[in-house]
N, C-alpha and C positions, 0 to 999 in steps of 0.2 A: 458948124463942124466941131468947133471947140466945145459947144454945149453937149454934143453927143459924146465926145471923149470924156467929159466930166461925169456924165451919167453912167457910162460903162465903167469908169474908174471907181465911182462910188459903189457900184454893184459888186464888183469882183475883187477889189483891192482889200487886203486884210488891214485892219486897224492895228497900229503898233501899241501894244500894252506896255506901259513903262515898268510894270511889275515883273514882266517876263523878258525884259530887255537884257541882252547879254553884253552890253557895253560897260566896260569897267569905269568906275567913278573916277573923277579927277583926284589927283594927289593932293591931300590936305597939307596944311602948314606943319602939322606934327609929324607927318610921314616923310617929309623931305629930308629930315635928319637921318632917317633909317635907310635912305637910298645910297647904294654904293656908287661912288663916282666912276665914270667910264675909264678914266686914266688909271684908276686903281686896278680894274679888272684886266687892263691891257698889260700890266706888269707881269713879268715872268719869274722874278726872283724874290726871295724872302726879304722882308723889311727888318731893320733893327728894332722897330717899335712893335711890341707884342700886341697892342691894341689894334694896330693896322693889320697885322697878320690875322688876328682873330676875326676882324671884320671881313677880310678877304676870304678866309676859309668858310665863314658862314654863307657868303654869297656864292662861292664856287661850288660848294657841296650841298647847297639848299638845306642847311641843317635845321632851319625853322620848320620845314615840312617833312624832311626825311626822318623817319622814326628810328632808323638803324645807324645814323651818323651820330657818334658819341664824341663830345668835347668835354674833357675833364680839366678844369682849371684848379690850380693849387699853387703853393708857395714853396720855394727851395731856400733853405737856410744854409749859407756858406760863409764861414769866417765872420759871424755876427752881422751878415748882410742878408737881406731878403731879395729874392729874384722871383718875379712872377713868371709862371709857365702854364702851358696847357698841353694836353695830350689829345691827338686826333686819331680815331680808329673807327672801324665799322663793326658793329655788334653782329656776331654770327660768323664773321670772317677771321677774327682775331681770337686768340686764347686769353680769356679773362683772367685765368689763374696766373699765367705768365706776366700779364700786365700788372696785377696786384703784387705778386711776390718779387719780381725782378726789376720792376720799373718804379712803380709808385712807392713801394715800401722803402727801397734804398734812398730814393730822392727825398722823401718826406720825414723819415724816422732816424736815419743814421748819420746825419750831418753833424749834430752836436757832439756825438762821441768821437767822430773823426777829428773835429777841430780841437777838442780837449786833448786828445792823444798827441796831436801835432804840437801843441803848445808845451806839453810835458816833455817831449823829446828835445825841443829847442832849449828849454830851461836846463835840462840835464846836461846838454852839450856845453852850455855856458858854464855851469858849475864845475865841470871836469876840465875847464880851460882848453876846450877843443876849439881851435881857431877855424872859423868858417870864412874863407876868403870871399866867396861869392854866394849870395843868397838868391836862389832862383825866384824870379818874379811870379807871383801867383797868377794863374790863368784858369778861369772858371771852366773853359772848354775842356782843357786837358784834365782838370780835376774830375769833372762829370764823366768824361769819356773813359778815364783810367780807373776811377774809384767807385763810381756810383751806378754804373750800368753793367751789371754782370751778365750780359747777353753775348752770345757767340757771334752774332751778326749785327753790327751797328755801323752805319755809314753817316757821314756828314754830307748833306745835300742843301743846295740853295735854289734849286729850280722848282717852281710850283708844278710844272708839268711832270717832273720826275716824282714829286711827292704825290700827286694825284694818281699816277699809275701804280705806285707802290701801295697806297692806301686801299684802292679798290682791289688789290691783289691779296690783302689780308695783313699788311704791315701796319704798325702804328708809328706816328711821327710826333716827336717832342719838340715844341717851340719854347724858347727861353727868351725873356726880355733882354734887350741890348745886343743880341746875337743876330747877325744877318744870314744865318743858316740854321737848319734844323737837324735833328738826329733821327735818322730812319732806322727803325728797330724791327727786326724780323719776329713777328708773332703769329704767323699763319697757323690757323687751325679751323678747318671746316669739314663737314661730313662728306665722305666720298664712298664710292662703291668698293667693296673688298675685291681682291684678286680672285678670279674664278677661271673655269675652263673656257676655251674658245667655243663660241656658239655656232659659228658658220664655217669653221675649218676643223672638221673632226680629226681626232688624234688617235692613232693606233699605237705607235711607239715614238715617244718623244716627250717634250716638256708639256706639262699640264697648265702652264701659266698663259694668261691672255692679258692684253693691255686693258687699262681702265681709262676713265675720263680725266684723271689728274695728270698734268704734265710731269711733275717731279716724280710721281710714282712710276710712270712709264720710263723715264730716263734712268731711274735707280734700278729698275729691272734689267735694262740693257747693260748697265755697268756691272751688275751682279753676274750676268751671264757672259760678259766679255771682259775678262780681267786683264786689261792692258792699259798702261799709262798713256799710250798714244791715242786712245779714244777721246775725241774732242766733241763737246756738245755746246754749240753756240745758240744763244737765245736771240730771236728776232721778233719783231712786232708787226702784226698785220691789221690794218684798219685804222681809220682816223677817229671814228666815234667809239666803236667797240674795239679797244686796243688789245686784241687777243695775242697771246704769245705762242710761238712755235719754236721748236728746237731742231737745229740741223746737226745730225750726228754723222761722223765719219772717222776713219782711222787715218791719222795724219801721216803715218809712215807707209801707207798703202794707197789711199785714194789719190786720184789725179787732182792737182791743184786747180787746173782750169775748170774741171767739173764742179768742184766745190765752189769756186768763185761764181760760176754761172748760176748755180742753184741759189746762192745768197743774193746775187744781183736781181734775179727774177722776183724773189720774195720781197726784197726791199723796194722794188719798183711797182708794187701793186697799189694803185691809188683808188681805194674804195673806202666807204664809210665802215663797212663791216664785212667779215667773212665768217659765215656761220659754222662751217664744217670743213673737214679735210677733203671731202669730195668736191666742194666748191673751190677750195684752194688748188686742187688738181686742175680744174678748168682754167684757172688764172695763169698757171705756169706751163701749160702744155704747148708744144710747138705749133701744132695745127689745131686752132680753136674751133674749126668747123667740123672736124671729124668726130664720128661717134665712137671711134676706137680709143680705149684708154692708153695713156702714155706713161703710166706709173702703176706699179703693183701696189694694191692695198691689202694689208694683212693685219690680223689681230694677234698673231702668234709671235711671242718674243723670240723663240729659237729661230724662226724663219728670218726675222729682221736681223738678228745677230749673224746668221749665215750670210746674208747679203752684205753686211758690213765687212766681213772677213774677205769677201770677194773683191772689195774695193768700191762698192756702191755707196750712195748717200741715202740716209734714212731721215725722213721729215716727220717729226712728232708734233701734233697739233693739240693744244690744250682744249679739253672738253670733248674729245673724240677718242673712242677706244680702238681706232685704226691708225696705222702709220703708212706713209707713202715711201716707196723705194724707187729711186731713179739712178741711172737710166735703165730701160728694159727693152726687151725684144718680144715679138709675138710668141716665141716659144716659152717664155717665162710663165705664160698663162696656162700652159699645158704641163707644168711641173707641179709637184707636190713635195712638201718637206719630208714626207714619208719615204721618198725615193732614196734618200741617202741613208735611211735607217734600215734598209733591207738589202738583200743581195742584188747586185747590178743586173742579173738576168731577169729577176722578177720585176725590178724597177723598169727595165726597158720594155718588158711585156705590157706593163701598165701604161707606159708612155705611148706605145703603139695603139693600145685600146683607146686612149684619150684622143689621139689624132683621128682614128676612125670614127669616134663618136662626134667629133666636130664636123667631119665631112657629112655624116648622116644627118646631123642637125641642120646643116645648111642646104643640102641638095636632095634629100629623100622625097619631100613633097613635090619639088619641081620635077624630079625624075619620074615620079609616078604619073603626074599629069601629062608629061611629055610623051611617055611610052604609050599610055592608054589613048591619047588623042592623036598623035602623029606617027608613032613608031611601034604600032601594035605587032608588026611582023617580027619584032625581036622576042616576043613572048612565046613560050610553048603553047600549042593549040589548046590543050586542056586547061591551062591557067587562063588563057584569054577567054575561053568560053565561061569559066567560073566567074571572072570579073564582069563579063557582060551580063551573065545571069543574075549576079548580085545587084547590078545597077538597073535591071530592067524595070523595077517598080519605083525607082527614085526619080522624082519629077524635076530635079535641078541639073544644070550642067556641072561638069566635074570641077571647074574652077570655083563655082558658087558653093558646091559641096565642101571643097577643101577649106575655103575661107570661113565657112560657118563653123567647121570643126576646129580650125586653128584659133579663131577668135574666141570660141567657147573655151578652149583649153587655156588660153591666156587669161581669160576672165576668172576661171577656176583657180589658176595659179595665183593670181593677184589677190583673190578673195581669201585663199588659204594663208597668204602672208599677212594680211591686214587684220583678220579676225583674231581674237585671243587664242593663245597657243593651245588651250584645251579643246577648242573647236576646230583647229586647223586640220587635223586628221579626219574629222567628221565631214568637213566640207570637201576634202579631196576624195573621200570614199563615195559620198553622195554624187559628186560631180562626175567622176570617172566611171563608176559602175552603174549606178541607177539611171542617170541621165543618158549615158552612152548606150546602155541596153535599150532604154525607152526610145531613143532616136532611131536605132536600127529597127526595132519592131514597128515603129510608125512609118517606116520607109522614107525617112528624111535623109539618111545617109546610108551608105553601103557598109557591110561588115569589114571588108578589106581596107576601106579608108580609115576606119577606127583603128585598125592595126597599124597603119602607116603613121597616123598622128600620135598614137601611143608610143611607138618606137622613137619618133622624133622628139617627143617630150621627155622620155626617159634619158636619151643620150644627151640632151641639153643639160642635165644635172651633173654630168661628168666634169663640167667646167665650174670651178669653185668661185672664180672672180665674177662678181655681179656685173660690173661694167662691161667686161668682155662677153659675158653671156647675153647681156642686153643687145650688144651689137650683133651677135649671131641671130637673135630672134628677129631683129629688123631685117637683116640680110636674107633670112629664110623667106619672108614674104616677097621680097624682090625677086628671088630665084623662082618662086612659085608662079608669079605673074609672067616672068620671062618664059618659063616653060609652057604656060598656057598660050602665049602669043605666038611662039615660033619653035617650040620643041627644043631639041638638043642645040640648035643653032643659037637660040636666045640664051640658053644656059651657058654655052661656050663664050658668047659675047660678054655675059655678066661676069664669068670667071676672069676673063681677060681684063676687064675694067677693074674688078676687085683687086687683082694682083698688081695692077698699075698703081692703084691707090696705096696699097700696102708698101710697094717699093718706094713711093714718094714720101712716106711718113718717116719722121725721125723722133727719137726721144732724147732730148738734150744732146743733139748732134749725132746720135747713134742711129744708123738705118734700122728700120723696123724688122726687116727680114735677115739681119746679120746672123750667121756668116754666109748665108746662101744667096743673098742679093744685096749688094754686089758679091759675086761669087769669089771665094777665097779658098783655093784648093789646099794651100798650106796651113789653113786655120786649124788650130787644135781644139776649137770650140765646136762641138757637135751636139745634135739633139739627143742622141742616145748616150747613156752614161757609160763611162769606163769603170773598171774595178777601182775600189778605193785606193789601192796602192799605186795606181797609174795616173791619178789626177794630179800631175806634177805642176801644171801651169794654170794660172788664172786666165779668164777670157781676155784675149789680146785686144779686143775692141774697147776695153775699159782703159787701156794705156796706164796701168797701175805702176807705182814706183817699185813694186816687188812682183815681177811677172811670175816668179816661181813660188808655188805654194808648199812644195815639199821636195825633198831630195829625190834624185833619180832612183836611188835604192832606199826606200823608206822603211822596208822591213829588214832592218839591220840584224835583228835577232836570227833571221833565217840565214843571212850571209855568214854570221859568226858560227852557226851550227852546220854550215855547208849543206843546207837543205835545197 
């Protein structure tokens, strides 16, 4: 038996070639001196010895193989003494001109002049018989911090974790021998996308600015549009490996303290290695993690984010993403547009009603069509019923199969139009909707009236600008279609009941999703339809803001003064 195993093993087992082996060689005697001790890597603070710090930095940042990690060693001459120092920064993240002009040049070239000037002042004071009772003891830290670093943002840090976070963010760090801390100097400068118009939220009347990928650029746009000293922007970190930064923005004199604390608590307690985008961050902080409904509004418009801040909500800005999150929200926020406040309230309310009708058509139209044609044909006029029957006489499929074919085809065309280059997106949509649709009707694969139903459903779905909420409607539409095919209006009614129950159970940071209609609050001043601009006296009471009133009861004082 063993002989047979050896024969099979010799026939099928690969021989190990030492030349192609991926086993690392043993550490030689000369390499042992280059190995960083484990106790050194476990240390969290800066050492007083510059050589130890340099060895630690080389090991932590892999400077021997990282081409963009730059370490500049040099000497600082202070009061006829030499201090060894080195500068740590990342090429491409830091401004080389600032490092040369405002860090290296003052430290390396101006010390002799400062020393001679100091000696001259002291000698002149002695000559003039000026009594100096106390001579301040020389401190190299104060001297460098006060005289040799003409930067506006310099901090003393002693934690290597803080140093690591700041270096990868674009700062440079100065290490000096005999000091058990380093100087963290702001020198950030890297290429970013310029401010442009919003791409997915069209603007008719309003600001033309959209958020970009840089965190500080986004917060500066918020500050520029909201000129109030009570605006607070707190930086938080998400992730253990990729320590990305996000900013929590709120108005201190308006926003509810409990809401702000809850937002910061959830973000600070996300235990993940990385969070790649603001959409992923939303999934980590939402109340119901299993729901397909979004629990935060995502916007790329600066004026919309500022409007939410003034209402008392919290805006979350995430570094590397041109969208911000707004919490808390209700389902009716997805049916609003920033343009509503820029036009007359009558026109705005008409648009809001149209959006609500569009949502209902998107959800229920295919299900209603299949329910009526299959189970409740008596509801149709006779001529229309005969027209539908005649158009389907040559179609070989059941109505449910026909609808699923068209709906899935429409979703494929929509997805293809989004993913292909922008120059080809319109071409894909035209080819998919016109040519393929007409060809499918002529080939008797689908009926003409079904093409109309699917087209209306697709068009109305574009009235919802929020992608996450639109995606939920697309999923629910398939559910209602299947329920209508199974049991007609009864199935759709059961689906609506379950859907409303789910909506009533959802919350966004403690706020019910259907506020103020479920739970019902008759005295609530928050309504779906807009009031005139001069009657919007109160903020939404469900936000429990510190300043419930947004304007005086008589805001048009000029009319009162003129007795109009």
